[in-house]
C-alpha positions in Angstrom: -5.5 16.4 -10.2 -2.6 15.5 -12.5 -0.6 12.3 -12.2 2.5 14.2 -10.9 0.5 16.0 -8.1 0.0 15.0 -4.5 -3.2 15.9 -2.6 -3.5 19.6 -1.8 -1.3 20.6 -4.8 -2.7 22.5 -7.8 -1.8 25.5 -9.8 -2.5 28.7 -7.9 -4.3 31.7 -9.2 -0.9 33.4 -9.7 0.5 30.6 -12.0 3.0 28.1 -10.7 3.8 30.2 -7.6 2.2 30.5 -4.2 -0.3 33.3 -3.9 1.1 36.5 -2.4 -0.8 36.2 0.9 0.7 32.7 1.3 4.2 34.1 0.7 3.7 36.9 3.1 2.4 34.7 5.9 5.2 32.2 5.3 7.9 34.8 5.8 6.1 36.4 8.7 6.0 33.1 10.5 9.8 32.7 9.8 10.4 36.1 11.4 8.3 35.3 14.4 10.0 31.9 14.9 13.3 33.7 14.9 11.9 36.2 17.5 10.8 33.2 19.6 14.4 31.9 19.7 15.6 35.4 20.8 12.9 35.7 23.5 13.2 32.2 24.9 16.2 33.0 27.1 14.1 35.3 29.2 11.9 32.4 30.1 14.6 30.2 31.6 16.1 33.1 33.5 12.7 34.3 34.9 11.9 30.7 36.0 15.3 30.3 37.6 14.8 33.6 39.5 11.4 32.5 40.6 12.7 29.2 41.9 15.5 31.0 43.7 12.9 33.3 45.4 14.0 36.5 43.8 12.1 38.9 41.5 12.9 38.2 37.8 14.4 41.1 35.9 11.9 43.3 34.1 13.7 42.6 30.8 13.2 38.8 31.3 9.5 39.3 32.1 9.1 41.4 29.0 10.8 38.6 26.9 8.5 36.1 28.5 5.4 38.1 27.5 6.7 38.7 24.0 7.4 34.9 23.7 3.9 34.0 24.8 2.2 36.5 22.4 4.6 35.6 19.6 3.6 31.9 20.0 -0.1 32.9 19.9 0.6 34.9 16.7 2.4 32.0 15.1 -0.5 29.7 16.0 -3.0 32.1 14.4 -0.8 32.6 11.3 -0.4 28.8 10.8 -4.1 28.3 11.0 -4.5 31.1 8.4 -1.7 29.5 6.3 -3.6 26.2 6.3 -6.8 27.8 5.4 -5.1 29.7 2.5 -3.6 26.4 1.3 -7.1 25.0 1.2 -8.3 28.0 -0.8 -5.3 28.7 -3.0 -3.7 25.3 -3.1 0.0 24.9 -3.8 1.9 25.0 -7.0 2.5 21.7 -8.8 5.8 20.0 -8.1 8.3 20.1 -11.0 7.8 17.2 -13.3 11.3 15.9 -12.9 11.2 15.6 -9.0 10.8 12.0 -8.0 7.5 11.2 -6.3 9.3 10.0 -3.1 11.0 13.4 -2.8 7.5 15.0 -3.3 6.1 12.8 -0.5 9.0 13.8 1.8 8.3 17.4 1.1 4.6 17.0 1.9 5.5 15.0 5.1 7.9 17.8 6.2 5.3 20.5 5.6 2.6 18.6 7.5 5.0 18.0 10.4 6.0 21.7 10.4 2.3 22.7 10.6 1.7 20.2 13.4 4.6 21.3 15.5 4.0 25.0 14.9 0.4 24.5 16.2 1.4 22.2 19.1 4.2 24.5 20.4 2.0 27.4 21.4 -0.6 25.1 22.8 1.9 23.2 24.9 3.7 26.5 25.8 0.4 27.9 27.2 -0.1 24.7 29.3 3.5 25.0 30.5 3.0 28.6 31.5 -0.5 28.5 33.0 -1.0 24.9 34.1 2.2 23.0 35.0 5.7 24.0 33.9 7.3 20.8 35.2 5.1 18.6 33.1 4.6 20.7 29.9 7.9 22.6 29.9 10.0 19.6 28.8 7.5 18.7 26.1 7.7 22.3 24.8 11.5 22.1 24.7 11.3 18.7 23.0 9.0 20.1 20.4 11.3 23.1 19.9 14.1 20.7 19.1 11.9 18.8 16.7 11.0 22.1 15.0 14.7 22.9 14.6 15.2 19.5 12.9 12.2 20.1 10.6 13.4 23.6 9.7 16.9 22.4 9.0 15.5 19.8 6.7 13.3 22.4 5.0 16.3 24.8 4.5 18.5 21.9 3.3 15.8 21.0 0.7 15.5 24.6 -0.4 19.3 24.9 -0.8 19.3 21.5 -2.7 16.7 22.9 -5.1 18.6 26.2 -5.5 22.2 25.1 -5.7 22.1 21.5 -7.0 18.9 21.1 -9.0 18.7 24.7 -10.0 15.0 24.6 -10.4 12.2 27.1 -9.6 10.9 25.4 -6.4 12.3 28.1 -4.0 11.3 31.0 -6.2 7.7 30.0 -5.8 7.8 31.2 -2.2 9.9 34.3 -2.8 8.1 37.7 -3.2 8.2 39.3 -6.6 
């Protein structure tokens, strides 16, 4: 490992870019997380209908199912992403990025992985065990995910627009 690298970082087989399977899984998770946001409204409505003693709308039940299966897909893809990171590694950080910034990036990625794994697990507990206990935890983790994603996007924009380095291009197809 070079002096400017953190644990888990190394040049990938494709140069100073992520391997194509890593890129594809990353963007598939992004799309599925967006779908989770879209389908989440059906859960609240179907629970409210259930509490009110009325049959939830078929559309809301469908959204609820899609949300559950989307969460399971995200869980599986994040596990795959972690395994691919172990196999392919990650590109080295640019030499002129301060070590503290590199450590923040690693911390954000670890937190993203942890939350993306915890959300589906807690969601299943909320759905099948006790919504009153696990539902609020699931919502809190969702809010934490939004903060982590916002920090991730802000860092990407900082690299693209301020630093004008190649950090973001390492995760873009092509």
